[in-house]
VMD Tcl script that draws the C-alpha trace (Angstrom):
set ca {
  {0.00 0.00 0.00}
  {2.77 2.46 0.93}
  {4.82 1.79 -2.21}
  {1.77 2.28 -4.44}
  {0.93 5.59 -2.76}
  {-2.60 4.64 -1.74}
  {-4.70 6.95 0.33}
  {-6.83 5.21 2.93}
  {-9.72 6.82 4.73}
  {-10.88 4.71 7.68}
  {-14.38 4.65 9.03}
  {-15.19 3.12 12.37}
  {-18.21 0.84 12.71}
  {-18.76 -0.03 16.37}
  {-15.39 -1.06 17.74}
  {-14.04 -2.56 14.51}
  {-12.49 -0.34 11.87}
  {-13.33 -0.87 8.23}
  {-11.34 0.45 5.33}
  {-13.22 3.09 3.41}
  {-12.02 4.95 0.36}
  {-8.83 3.97 -1.42}
  {-7.51 6.27 -4.10}
  {-4.44 5.64 -6.27}
  {-2.95 9.06 -5.38}
  {-1.92 10.84 -2.21}
  {-1.09 14.44 -1.38}
  {2.43 13.42 -0.47}
  {3.66 10.32 -2.28}
  {6.26 9.65 0.42}
  {3.64 9.11 3.14}
  {0.25 7.39 2.90}
  {-2.61 9.34 4.43}
  {-4.67 7.36 6.94}
  {-7.64 9.17 8.52}
  {-10.18 7.69 10.94}
  {-13.25 9.83 10.15}
  {-15.29 8.60 13.11}
  {-12.44 9.48 15.49}
  {-12.06 12.96 14.02}
  {-15.84 13.47 14.20}
  {-15.80 12.49 17.89}
  {-12.96 14.94 18.57}
  {-15.00 17.68 16.88}
  {-18.07 16.54 18.85}
  {-19.98 15.86 15.64}
  {-22.35 12.90 15.49}
  {-22.35 11.21 12.10}
  {-24.56 8.34 11.02}
  {-23.13 5.39 9.09}
  {-24.40 6.92 5.83}
  {-22.78 10.26 6.69}
  {-19.49 8.52 7.54}
  {-19.52 6.82 4.14}
  {-20.41 10.06 2.32}
  {-17.71 12.05 4.14}
  {-15.22 9.27 3.40}
  {-16.01 9.44 -0.32}
  {-15.84 13.26 -0.32}
  {-12.53 13.29 1.57}
  {-11.12 10.71 -0.81}
  {-12.09 12.93 -3.75}
  {-10.52 15.97 -2.10}
  {-7.30 14.07 -1.45}
  {-7.25 12.80 -5.05}
  {-7.60 16.36 -6.31}
  {-4.85 17.57 -3.96}
  {-2.60 14.81 -5.29}
  {-3.28 15.88 -8.88}
  {-2.41 19.48 -8.00}
  {0.72 18.28 -6.20}
  {1.83 16.39 -9.32}
  {1.57 19.42 -11.64}
  {4.87 20.38 -13.29}
  {5.95 23.58 -11.54}
  {9.61 23.69 -12.54}
  {10.54 27.29 -13.30}
  {7.26 28.70 -11.92}
  {7.79 31.46 -9.37}
  {5.75 31.13 -6.16}
  {3.10 33.84 -5.86}
  {0.58 34.98 -3.31}
  {-1.98 35.83 -6.00}
  {-2.64 34.20 -9.38}
  {-2.93 37.53 -11.24}
  {-0.56 40.50 -11.12}
  {-1.65 43.01 -8.52}
  {-2.12 46.54 -9.88}
  {-2.85 49.60 -7.78}
  {-6.03 51.14 -9.21}
  {-5.74 54.39 -7.26}
  {-4.80 57.68 -8.89}
  {-1.40 59.13 -8.09}
  {-1.26 61.51 -5.14}
  {-0.94 65.16 -6.13}
  {-0.47 68.07 -3.78}
  {-3.30 70.56 -4.20}
  {-4.44 73.57 -2.23}
  {-7.03 72.71 0.44}
  {-10.73 73.18 -0.15}
  {-11.83 76.54 1.18}
  {-14.12 76.74 4.21}
  {-16.81 78.61 2.33}
  {-16.81 76.07 -0.52}
  {-17.08 73.10 1.87}
  {-19.82 74.73 3.96}
  {-21.76 75.70 0.83}
  {-22.21 71.99 0.05}
  {-23.27 71.00 3.59}
  {-26.94 70.34 4.40}
  {-26.65 72.68 7.40}
  {-23.95 75.09 8.55}
  {-23.78 77.49 11.49}
  {-21.12 80.04 12.50}
  {-18.53 78.65 10.08}
  {-19.01 74.97 11.13}
  {-20.99 71.96 9.94}
  {-24.22 71.55 11.90}
  {-24.91 67.90 12.76}
  {-27.50 66.19 14.96}
  {-26.41 65.68 18.57}
  {-24.77 62.33 19.27}
  {-25.64 62.23 22.98}
  {-29.10 62.72 24.34}
  {-29.41 65.66 26.67}
  {-31.34 65.29 29.89}
}
mol new
graphics top color blue
foreach p $ca { graphics top sphere $p radius 0.5 }
foreach p [lrange $ca 0 end-1] q [lrange $ca 1 end] { graphics top cylinder $p $q radius 0.2 }
display resetview
């Protein structure tokens, strides 16, 4: 099993363990992956029925097969990246400009009083 690189997902039925999903690939070919789904579910305090254990075993096997396929992709000469597409700053360049005048800013405000913006009170007065 180890030499072939099989992935085994174990499901527990009562006290006996039964082998679940076997896939021809593993995430890491040097080490076979062996997961007891019922044990992990108990650690997570999740109750799974026998049908759910089988379904999760099949799904996990599929996920591990996909991870193995990704692991086997030829990546020689490919630079590691944190993002698949080049990151481009979409902001305009900063330019120093004179500040907006008080009168201009206050002219666009819904309410102004004595040279300041008038806003509703934030604290209730007693």
